[in-house]
N, C-alpha and C positions, 0 to 999 in steps of 0.2 A: 667379464663385462658382456661378452657375447651371449651368455646364457640369460643374463638379466634382460638384455635387449629382446631376446626371443619371447620372454614372458610379457614384456611391455607390448610387443607387437601383437601377441595373441590376445591379450586383454583388450587392447584398443580396437583391433579389427572385429573381434567377436561382438563387442558392444555397439560399435558404430553401425554395424550391419543389421542390428535388430530393428523390428518395426516400431518398438516403443521409443527408441532414440530418434528415429526419423520423424515419427509423429510428434513427439514432444518438442523437437528442435524447430520444426516447421510450424506447428500449431500455435506456439507462443507468439511469434511475430505476427502471424496472420490474425490471430485472435485479438492481439493488442491493437493492430491497425483497424480491425473491424469495430472494436469498442470505441476507439477515438473518433472514427468517422460517424458512428451512430450517435455518440455524445454531441458532436458538432451539429448533426442534423436535428437532434431533439432540443438542444439548447437554443437553436435559432428558429425553431419551428413555432409558428403562431397560428392560432385558429382563425378561420375566416368566417366564423359564425358569431353574429351579434347576440349577446345574451339578454333575454327578456327577464327583467326582475321587477319586484315590487318592494316598496320601502314602508316599513311600519315604524313611525316616529312617535314613540311614547313620551319623549321629552317635549316636543312641540316646537316648530320653527326651524328645525334642522334640515328637514327633507329638501326644501328648495336649494339650499346651499350644497347638499350632497349631489343632487341632480345636476347642478351647474358644474361641479367638479368632475363628475363622471362623464359629462358631455365632451370634455376635452380629451378623453381617452379614445384613441383611434386604432383600428386594426391596420395591418400592412396593406390591405386593399383599399384603404380610405374610409371604410364603413365604421360607424361608431362601435366601440367595444361593448357598450351597455345600452340597452333601451329600457328606460323606466316606464313600465306599463301603467302603474298606479302608485300613488303615495297616500298613505293613511296616517293622519296625525291624531294621536291620542284616541284611537278607535275604542268604541264600546259596543258590545262586550269584546274584550281582547281575545278570549279563548275561542269564541266563535269565528272571529276574523282569521285567526291563525289556522283553524281547521279548514276554512275555505281556501286559504292560500296553499296549504299543504296538499289539498285535493287538486288544485291547479298545477302544482309542480309534478304530482304523480301522473296527471293526465297529459302533461307536455305543454300545457298552456303557458306555463312560466318555467324558466330555468332555475329560479331560486327567488327567495325573498329575504330582505335585510331587515333586522329588528334592532332598533336603538332603544334600550331600556330607559326608564325614568332617571336612574342615577348616572347613565351614560358611562358606566364603568367598564362594561364588557359588551361589545356589540356581537350580534349573531348573524351568520349568513347560512340560511337553510337551503340546501341543494342536494340533488341526487348524485352529482359528480363531485364528491368531496376530495377526490384525488387530484384535481386540477389546482395545484399550488400557485399557478401563475395568476389566479384571481385574487389572491390574498393581498398583494401589495397595492394594486390600484384601489380596491375597496377600502383598505385600511387608510390609505392616503386621503381619499375623499372624505371619510368620516372624521379623521383627525383635523383636516383643514377646516371642515365645517364647525367642529367643536371649538377650535381656536378662534375662528372668526366670531362665533357667538359669544365667547368669553370676552374678547376684546370689545365687541359691540356693547356688552353689558357695562363696560367701564368707560364708555363714551369714545372708543377708538374704532374708526371705520376704515377698513382696508379693502381695496378692490381685488387685489391679487394676493391672497394669503400665502399661496404656494411660493411666490417669489420672496416673501418676507421670512418664512420659516425654512427656506432652503439652506441646508448645511454645506459643509465643505468636504470635498473628497480628500482623503488622506492616502498618500502614496508612500510606500516603504522603499527607501533607496539603500542598497547594500554598499558599504564602503569597503574597498579592498586596496591592496597596494597598487594594483593596476589601474584603479579609478573607481568610479561609481556607476551603478546600474540599478534601474528599478527592479524590485523583487515582487512578483505577483504570486508568490508561493513556490517559486522554482527551488529555493533552498530546501524547503521541507520535502518537496516531491523527490528531488534528486537524492537527498540523503536517505529518505525512506526507501526508495526503490533499490538503491545500491546495497544498503544494509539488509533489506529483505531478500535480495538475490543471494547475498552471501549466506544468510541464515538458512535459506532453503537448500542451496547447493551443498553447503557443508554437511547438512543432515542427509540429504539425498545421496550424495556420492560416498559419504561415510558408511551409511547403511548398505549401499551397493558393494563396497569393499568387504563389509562384514559378511554379507550373504554369499559373496564369491568364495571367501575362505571357508565358510560353513558348508557350502555345497561340495567343495572339493574334499572336505574332511568327511562328511557323511557318506559320500559315494566312494571313499577310499582312493580317489584319484591322487590325493596328495602323497600317498605312500609311494606311488610310482615316481612322482615329481621329485620327492626328497632324495630318491636314489640317484638322480641325475644332477641336482644342484643343491646348494646349502639353503636351509630355511630362510636365512636373511636375504639371500638373492631372490627367492621366490616372493617374500614379503615386499621387498623393494620394487620388484617388477610389477606386482599387482597395484601397489599404491601409485606408481608413476603412470602405469597404463590407464588407470581410471582417471587420474588427473588430466591426462592428455584428452580423454573423452570430454571432461568438463571444460577444458580450454577450447576445444572445437565448438562446443555448444555456445560458450560465451562469445567466441569470435563471430559466429553466425548471428547471435542476438545483437551484439554491438554494431555489426554492419547494418542490420535491419533498422536499428535505432538511428544510426547516422543517416541512412537514406530517408527515413521518416522525417527526421529533423530538417533535412535539406529540401525535400519536396512536400513537406507538410502543408505549406500555404497553398500550393497548387491543388492539392487534394481537397483542402477545406473549401476552396473557391469552387471546385467542381461539384462538391456535394451541396453547398449553399453559397451562391454568389454573394460577395460582399462580406462574408465571414472571415475571421482571422484565425491564425494558428499560433498558439503560444510559442515564443522563441525560448528554448531551453538551452543554456550553454553549460556544458560540463567541462571544467578545466582538464587539460591533459594530465596535470600533476595528480588530480584526484583519481583519474583512471589508472595511472601508474601505481599509486598507493593501493588502489583496490586490487590490482593484480598481485602486488607483493603480499598483502594480507590474505588474499585467497590462497596463494601457494603455501605460505607458512601455516595458515589456519587449517588448510586441507591436510597437510602432512601431519599436523598435530592430531586432528580428530580422526583421520583415516587410520592412523596407527592405533589409536585407542579402540576404534571399531573393529580393526583387524584382530586385536588381542581378544576382544569379546567373542568374535567368531571362532577363534582358536580355542578359547576356554569352554565354549558351549558345545553341547553334544546334539542339540536339536533346535528347531526354530523357537519353541517356547522358552527354552533357557536363554537363548540369545535376546529375545524381547525383554526378558526381565533384567538381564545384565546390562543392556544398553541404556537403561534409564539414567544411571549416574553419569554416563558420558553425554547424554542429551541435555541434562539439566542446565549446565552452563550456557548452552545456546538458547534455551527457553528463557532463562533469566535475562540474557542480553536482549531478547525480543521484548520482554516486559519493560525494560529500561529505555526503550526507544524514545518515548515522549519526554521523559525527564532530561535525557541527555540533549535532545534537540532544543528544548526550551532554554536550558542553561548549560551550554557546552563547557564553560570554564569554571563551573562550581567544583568544590572539593570532591564531591561524590563522583562527578563525571570524570575528573582527572584521574582519581584513584582507580576507578573501575576500568577505565580505558588503558591503564598500564598493566592490569592483571592479564597474563597471557591467554587464559581461557575465555576472557571477555573481549580482549582488544581487537580481534579480527573484525568484529561487528561495531563495537562502540567507538573505536577510533575513527572508523570511516564516517560514522555519524558526526563526530566532532569536526572532521576535516571538511565535510560538506556544509556544516552550519557556520563554522568560523575556524580558520586555520590556527591550530594551537602552536605554541613555541616549538622551534625545531628540535630542541633537546627532548621534549616530551615525545615527539614522534620517533626520534632515534632511540630513546630508552625503551619505548614500547616495542619497536622492531627487534632490538637486541634481546630483550627479555623473552619475546615470543620465539625468536630463533633458538635461544638456548634451551627454553622449555621444550620446544619441538624436538631438538636433538636428544634431550634426555628421555622424552616420551618414546621416541622411535627406538632408542636403545633398549629400554625396559620392555616395550611391547614386543620387540624382536625376540627377547629372551622368553617371554611368555608364549609367543607364537611358536618358537622352536620346540618347546615341550608340549604345548597344548594341542597342536595339530595331530599328534600321534596318541593323544589321550582320549579314551572313550568311556562311556558309562555315566556316573552321576556328575552333577555340576560341581566344580571345585569350590571350596570355601576360600575366604580371604587369606587364611593361614596357608593353604596349599598354594595359592598364587604367589605369595611371598617366598615359599619354598622353591617354586619353579625359578624364581629370579636368581637363586643361589646356585642352581645347577651349573656345572662347568660345561 
């Protein structure tokens, strides 16, 4: 056991001290906080410039109502959001009028012009700044209200405030759990996606890291010296556990950063933009515990497979080709994200989440969306643990032979022959 501990210690200290680990561990929380702060700033940012527009009304009679609707739109500084410089009803010739308005937009005299065609099926807003999507909602609302008011008026119904008449109802989604009810503003999807994506990335990242560690020691012949001091299984176990400790260290730092962000997020949001709010995201402790369990079991499962690939390969090119069958189950799990989140209790979701090569990711998605029956969770963990033990055993046998084999890449038949070696 002392020899295994020395391997674990070496793997852990060597990797934690690298610049890549420090940069990746620190950069992710800093980048995430920066993105959130920037998103809050951009989401609450409003222009202080009144847009000068013109209205071309090919229908006739709609322009005054549109102007009235736009007049109610105000900026944060109290100024009107739109200033209608001119209205043109059924102008002739239409092409010449549009050419003139286009020239005014290009010269800066107008910020844009709105065209309502005769059939009023599709309105057009011509502007140089087509990327300002914040304009679409107030313009669409003003046009729709004017059209509805016109249609009601044609039927003898006169409404002073059409916006109050057509105003819809806001729908809130409330998640029901055994602990009670809470409004869901997308937290379920976000938490499930983030946790599953972290598992997807780290299982691949640390699995490949284990593979390259094995391959590096094999190609540099260092493994021949190490094998003389300890058994191949001890070396494999030390490598896997050492890299796992690196992953847990990174997870601990990330989770601590996320907890601090959730705790002080509102204060940060208020500092960036007074009056803005920060979404309250609650991650149940049980979900975090299950995530840790599935990470450990999934990591040992895939790290063992990647280690076997590294032992069987003789160079980087061979390793890249051999790792594809190992990576495919993780890629498939990623592809199934949306289907599992939308219907976590479907037959497909239940079956896939019980398959050990998919369960580390898909079961976490199901747990985040809607807690499945306890027996499904228990069965998934038992199957994953048993499969992990089997994979570790067979990978250790391949590793024992492969680390001392050089030359051409072994075939599938040769790999099975290695398993039979005593």
